[in-house]
N, C-alpha and C positions, 0 to 999 in steps of 0.2 A: 504493500500500500504506500503510495506516494503522498506525503502530508504537505499541503500547500497553504501557507499563511497569506491571506489576501487583506490589503488595507481596506477598512470600511469606507464607504462613500463612493463618489463617482469614479475615482481612479480605480478602485477595486473592481467595479463593474466592467470597466474597459479592459482591465487585466484578465478578468474571468472570461470575457469574450475571446481573448487571444488564446487562452487555454482550451476553450470550447472548439475554436477553429483548428487548434492543433490536434484535435481528436480525443480530448479528455473532458467530455461534457458531464454535467451533473445537474439534470433538469430540476431537481428539488430546490436548488439554490435560488431559482427564480420565483418560487412561491412566496406569497405574502405571509411571512412567518417571523417569529422572534428567535428561531433557532440560529445557532452560531456555527454548527458543524454539519457538513453535508458530505455524504459518501456515494460513490458509484462503485459497487463491488466488482462489477463486470470489467470496468476500466482500471480498477485498482488505484483509485484516486480518492483522497479525502481533502475537502476544502474547509477552511474555517476563517471567519471574519475576526480581525483584531484591530485595535487602535493603530493607525499608521505608524506612530512612533514606537510601538511595541513589536512590530514585525521582526526587526533584526534580533530582538531578544529571544523570541520563539525559535528563530533559525539558529542563532548562535548556540542556544542551549539544547538543540536537538528535538524540541517538541514539533518543529516543522523541518522538513527536508529542504524545501525551497520556499521563497517568498519574494515579495516585492516591496522595496523600501526606497524612499527618496535619498538622493545623494547627500542632502543636508544631514539626514539622520546618520548616514554612514561616516561622514566626516566629523560630526559632532561627538558621537559615542564610540567610534572606532571599534565596532564589534569584530570578533575574530571569525569572519566568514569569507567565502569566495564571492567576488562580484563577477557575475557571468556575462551580463548584457545590459546595455543602455536601451531601454524600451522606447525612448523618444516620447514618453507620455508625461503629463504633469510638469511641463516645462515652465520654469520661472528662473529667477536669479537671486543670489545672495548679494546684498548691497549695503553700502553705508549711506544713510540718509540723514538729512539735517534741515533746519529752517533755511529758507532760500537765501537769507542774508548772512548765513554763518560761513566764516572762513577760518580754517585751522592754520594759525600762524606757527604752530609747533613749539610755542614758548612755555605753555603750561601743560600739566598732565591732562590728557583728553578723557573726559567722562563718557563712557560708552554703555548704553543700555541695550540689553539683548537677551534672547532666550538661548542663543547659540554662543555660549561663553568660550568654548574650545575653538570654534571657527574664528571668532573675533580675535582671540588671543594670538592664534597662529598667524592671522593676517597682519595684525599690527606689529607682531614680533618680526615678521618678514621684512617690514619696511623700517624697523628700528624706532617705532613710535611708543612713547611711554603712555600707558593708559590705566584708567581706573574702571574696572568692569562692574556694572550694576546688573545683576541677574534679575530679570522680570519674567513672569509667566503670562501676564495678560496683555492689555493694549499697550504695546511698546511705543506707539506713536505719540502718546501724551507726555512721555518722559522729557523730551526737549522743550515742549511747550510750557511745562511747569518748572523748567530749569533744573530738573533732576539730573539730566544728562546734556552733553553737548550734541552728541550724535546717537543714532541707533544703528544696529546691524540686524537686518531682518530679511525675510524672503519677500521679494517684490514680484507680483504677477502682472497686474495691469498698471499699477502706480496710482490708481484712483484714490485709495485710502490716504496715501501720502499727500496728494493734491488737496484733498478735502481738509487736511490738517495743516496746510501751508508748509509742507515739507517737500523736499526733492532729493533725488538720487545724486549723491556726490561722487561715489565710486562704485563700480560693479566689481565684486570680489570674484565670483565664479558662477557659471551656469549650473542650474539644478534640473534634474529629471529623475524619473523612476528607474530603478535598477533591479534586475533579477539577481537574487543572491541565493547561495546554497550553504548548507551546513557542511563543514569540511569532512566529517566522518561519513555523512550520507553520500557525499560526492564520491567517496571511495567505495562504499558498499552498494549504492544504488546508481552507480555511474552511468550504466547503459540507459536506464530509464530517464535519468536527468538529462543526459546528452540528447536523447530522442526528443524530449520536450523542448530543450534549448534550440535544437536545429530548426524545428517547426516554427517556433516563435521568432527566431532570427530571420527566417524567410519572410514572415509577415512584416517585421520591422523594415527590412530592406525594400519590400514592395511599397510600403507607405512613404518611403523617403522621397 
Protein backbone atom coordinates (compact mmCIF):
# COMPACT_ATOMS: atom_id res chain seq x y z
CA UNK A 1 0.00 0.00 0.00
CA UNK A 2 1.40 3.39 -1.03
CA UNK A 3 0.57 6.04 1.60
CA UNK A 4 0.15 9.52 0.14
CA UNK A 5 -0.15 12.71 2.23
CA UNK A 6 -2.14 15.38 0.40
CA UNK A 7 -2.31 19.02 1.53
CA UNK A 8 -5.86 20.05 2.39
CA UNK A 9 -7.44 22.64 0.11
CA UNK A 10 -7.39 23.58 -3.58
CA UNK A 11 -3.76 22.58 -4.06
CA UNK A 12 -4.44 19.09 -2.68
CA UNK A 13 -7.39 18.67 -5.03
CA UNK A 14 -5.18 19.56 -8.01
CA UNK A 15 -2.51 17.15 -6.79
CA UNK A 16 -5.04 14.34 -6.34
CA UNK A 17 -6.19 14.92 -9.95
CA UNK A 18 -2.58 14.29 -11.05
CA UNK A 19 -2.43 11.02 -9.10
CA UNK A 20 -5.80 10.02 -10.55
CA UNK A 21 -4.53 10.73 -14.07
CA UNK A 22 -1.41 8.70 -13.21
CA UNK A 23 -3.63 5.66 -12.71
CA UNK A 24 -4.11 5.78 -8.94
CA UNK A 25 -7.74 6.83 -8.48
CA UNK A 26 -9.68 6.63 -5.25
CA UNK A 27 -13.29 7.65 -6.05
CA UNK A 28 -14.38 7.88 -2.39
CA UNK A 29 -12.08 10.90 -1.93
CA UNK A 30 -14.53 12.99 -3.98
CA UNK A 31 -17.50 12.20 -1.76
CA UNK A 32 -18.81 14.94 0.50
CA UNK A 33 -17.53 13.54 3.79
CA UNK A 34 -15.47 14.50 6.83
CA UNK A 35 -13.32 11.41 6.45
CA UNK A 36 -9.59 12.09 6.21
CA UNK A 37 -8.29 8.71 4.97
CA UNK A 38 -9.29 7.06 1.69
CA UNK A 39 -8.16 3.71 0.28
CA UNK A 40 -8.29 1.92 -3.04
CA UNK A 41 -7.23 -1.64 -2.25
CA UNK A 42 -7.23 -2.66 -5.90
CA UNK A 43 -4.69 0.05 -6.77
CA UNK A 44 -2.87 -0.40 -3.45
CA UNK A 45 -3.02 3.30 -2.60
CA UNK A 46 -4.13 5.18 0.51
CA UNK A 47 -4.60 8.96 0.54
CA UNK A 48 -5.02 11.20 3.55
CA UNK A 49 -5.65 14.92 3.94
CA UNK A 50 -3.37 16.84 6.30
CA UNK A 51 -2.59 20.47 7.01
CA UNK A 52 -0.16 21.68 4.29
CA UNK A 53 2.55 22.56 6.79
CA UNK A 54 2.32 19.04 8.30
CA UNK A 55 2.84 17.03 5.08
CA UNK A 56 6.63 17.00 5.39
CA UNK A 57 6.38 15.72 8.99
CA UNK A 58 4.18 12.78 7.95
CA UNK A 59 6.60 11.95 5.12
CA UNK A 60 9.79 12.41 7.17
CA UNK A 61 8.45 10.21 9.98
CA UNK A 62 7.25 7.50 7.61
CA UNK A 63 3.50 7.78 8.20
CA UNK A 64 3.36 8.71 4.51
CA UNK A 65 5.59 7.29 1.78
CA UNK A 66 5.19 10.33 -0.44
CA UNK A 67 3.44 13.69 -0.21
CA UNK A 68 3.28 17.19 -1.59
CA UNK A 69 4.71 20.18 0.27
CA UNK A 70 5.54 23.76 -0.64
CA UNK A 71 9.18 24.69 -1.18
CA UNK A 72 8.72 27.26 1.61
CA UNK A 73 8.00 24.46 4.12
CA UNK A 74 10.99 22.42 2.92
CA UNK A 75 13.34 25.39 3.27
CA UNK A 76 11.92 26.54 6.60
CA UNK A 77 11.84 23.20 8.42
CA UNK A 78 14.51 21.30 6.42
CA UNK A 79 12.90 17.85 6.80
CA UNK A 80 15.07 14.83 6.03
CA UNK A 81 13.21 13.74 2.87
CA UNK A 82 13.89 13.32 -0.83
CA UNK A 83 12.59 16.12 -3.04
CA UNK A 84 11.55 14.33 -6.23
CA UNK A 85 9.78 16.82 -8.48
CA UNK A 86 8.64 20.42 -8.88
CA UNK A 87 4.93 20.11 -9.71
CA UNK A 88 4.65 23.69 -11.01
CA UNK A 89 1.56 24.14 -8.82
CA UNK A 90 0.88 26.67 -6.06
CA UNK A 91 3.35 29.11 -7.56
CA UNK A 92 4.19 32.20 -5.54
CA UNK A 93 7.32 33.87 -4.15
CA UNK A 94 9.03 34.53 -0.85
CA UNK A 95 9.73 38.22 -0.58
CA UNK A 96 10.77 41.10 1.63
CA UNK A 97 8.03 43.74 1.81
CA UNK A 98 7.82 47.09 3.58
CA UNK A 99 5.94 50.41 3.51
CA UNK A 100 6.42 52.17 0.17
CA UNK A 101 8.53 54.95 1.66
CA UNK A 102 10.84 52.62 3.61
CA UNK A 103 14.51 52.57 2.72
CA UNK A 104 17.03 50.33 4.45
CA UNK A 105 20.15 52.45 4.91
CA UNK A 106 21.91 49.56 6.65
CA UNK A 107 22.88 51.65 9.69
CA UNK A 108 20.76 50.04 12.40
CA UNK A 109 19.63 46.49 13.11
CA UNK A 110 16.76 45.68 10.78
CA UNK A 111 13.58 44.48 12.49
CA UNK A 112 12.06 41.63 10.45
CA UNK A 113 8.60 40.16 11.17
CA UNK A 114 7.94 36.72 9.67
CA UNK A 115 6.53 33.23 10.05
CA UNK A 116 9.57 31.97 8.16
CA UNK A 117 12.38 32.66 10.61
CA UNK A 118 14.83 30.18 9.07
CA UNK A 119 14.38 31.46 5.51
CA UNK A 120 14.64 35.08 6.67
CA UNK A 121 17.75 34.39 8.76
CA UNK A 122 19.46 32.52 5.91
CA UNK A 123 18.65 35.26 3.41
CA UNK A 124 19.92 38.15 5.53
CA UNK A 125 22.93 36.12 6.61
CA UNK A 126 23.80 35.62 2.93
CA UNK A 127 23.92 39.39 2.39
CA UNK A 128 25.62 40.10 5.72
CA UNK A 129 22.76 42.15 7.19
CA UNK A 130 22.27 42.37 10.96
CA UNK A 131 18.63 41.64 11.84
CA UNK A 132 16.25 41.22 14.76
CA UNK A 133 13.69 38.52 13.88
CA UNK A 134 10.18 38.84 15.28
CA UNK A 135 8.28 35.56 14.84
CA UNK A 136 4.59 36.04 14.17
CA UNK A 137 1.93 33.51 13.21
CA UNK A 138 -0.94 35.76 12.18
CA UNK A 139 -1.35 38.80 9.96
CA UNK A 140 2.26 39.74 9.27
CA UNK A 141 1.26 42.79 7.20
CA UNK A 142 0.28 44.90 10.22
CA UNK A 143 3.71 44.60 11.88
CA UNK A 144 5.38 47.46 9.93
CA UNK A 145 2.21 49.56 10.04
CA UNK A 146 2.29 49.46 13.86
CA UNK A 147 6.10 49.92 13.90
CA UNK A 148 6.64 46.46 15.38
CA UNK A 149 9.00 45.77 12.47
CA UNK A 150 10.71 47.59 9.61
CA UNK A 151 10.01 44.89 7.03
CA UNK A 152 8.26 41.55 6.68
CA UNK A 153 9.36 38.32 4.99
CA UNK A 154 6.35 36.45 3.67
CA UNK A 155 4.81 34.56 0.78
CA UNK A 156 3.44 36.82 -1.94
CA UNK A 157 0.96 35.47 -4.45
CA UNK A 158 -0.82 38.38 -6.13
CA UNK A 159 0.41 41.23 -3.93
CA UNK A 160 -3.16 42.45 -3.30
CA UNK A 161 -2.92 42.18 0.51
CA UNK A 162 0.32 44.16 0.46
CA UNK A 163 -1.22 46.93 -1.68
CA UNK A 164 -4.29 47.14 0.53
CA UNK A 165 -1.98 47.73 3.50
CA UNK A 166 0.25 50.26 1.67
CA UNK A 167 3.17 47.84 1.48
CA UNK A 168 5.22 46.78 -1.51
CA UNK A 169 7.75 44.09 -2.40
CA UNK A 170 11.29 45.36 -1.90
CA UNK A 171 13.19 42.16 -2.73
CA UNK A 172 12.20 38.76 -4.07
CA UNK A 173 14.07 36.07 -2.16
CA UNK A 174 13.05 32.97 -4.11
CA UNK A 175 10.23 31.36 -6.11
CA UNK A 176 7.94 28.89 -4.32
CA UNK A 177 5.96 25.97 -5.73
CA UNK A 178 4.64 22.58 -4.65
CA UNK A 179 7.13 19.69 -4.57
CA UNK A 180 6.62 15.93 -4.57
CA UNK A 181 8.61 14.50 -1.67
CA UNK A 182 9.38 10.97 -0.48
CA UNK A 183 10.34 9.26 2.75
CA UNK A 184 13.94 8.04 2.40
CA UNK A 185 13.25 4.54 3.71
CA UNK A 186 10.08 4.17 1.60
CA UNK A 187 12.05 5.22 -1.47
CA UNK A 188 14.35 2.29 -0.84
CA UNK A 189 11.68 -0.34 -0.12
CA UNK A 190 8.85 0.90 -2.37
CA UNK A 191 11.15 2.37 -5.01
CA UNK A 192 9.54 0.74 -8.06
CA UNK A 193 6.06 1.90 -7.09
CA UNK A 194 7.22 5.43 -6.24
CA UNK A 195 9.25 5.64 -9.49
CA UNK A 196 6.20 4.56 -11.48
CA UNK A 197 4.06 7.31 -9.88
CA UNK A 198 6.87 9.83 -10.33
CA UNK A 199 7.30 9.10 -14.05
CA UNK A 200 3.60 9.45 -14.76
CA UNK A 201 3.30 12.72 -12.84
CA UNK A 202 6.50 14.02 -14.45
CA UNK A 203 4.90 13.50 -17.88
CA UNK A 204 1.89 15.54 -16.81
CA UNK A 205 4.09 18.38 -15.53
CA UNK A 206 6.09 18.47 -18.78
CA UNK A 207 2.89 18.43 -20.83
CA UNK A 208 1.55 21.45 -18.91
CA UNK A 209 4.77 23.46 -19.32
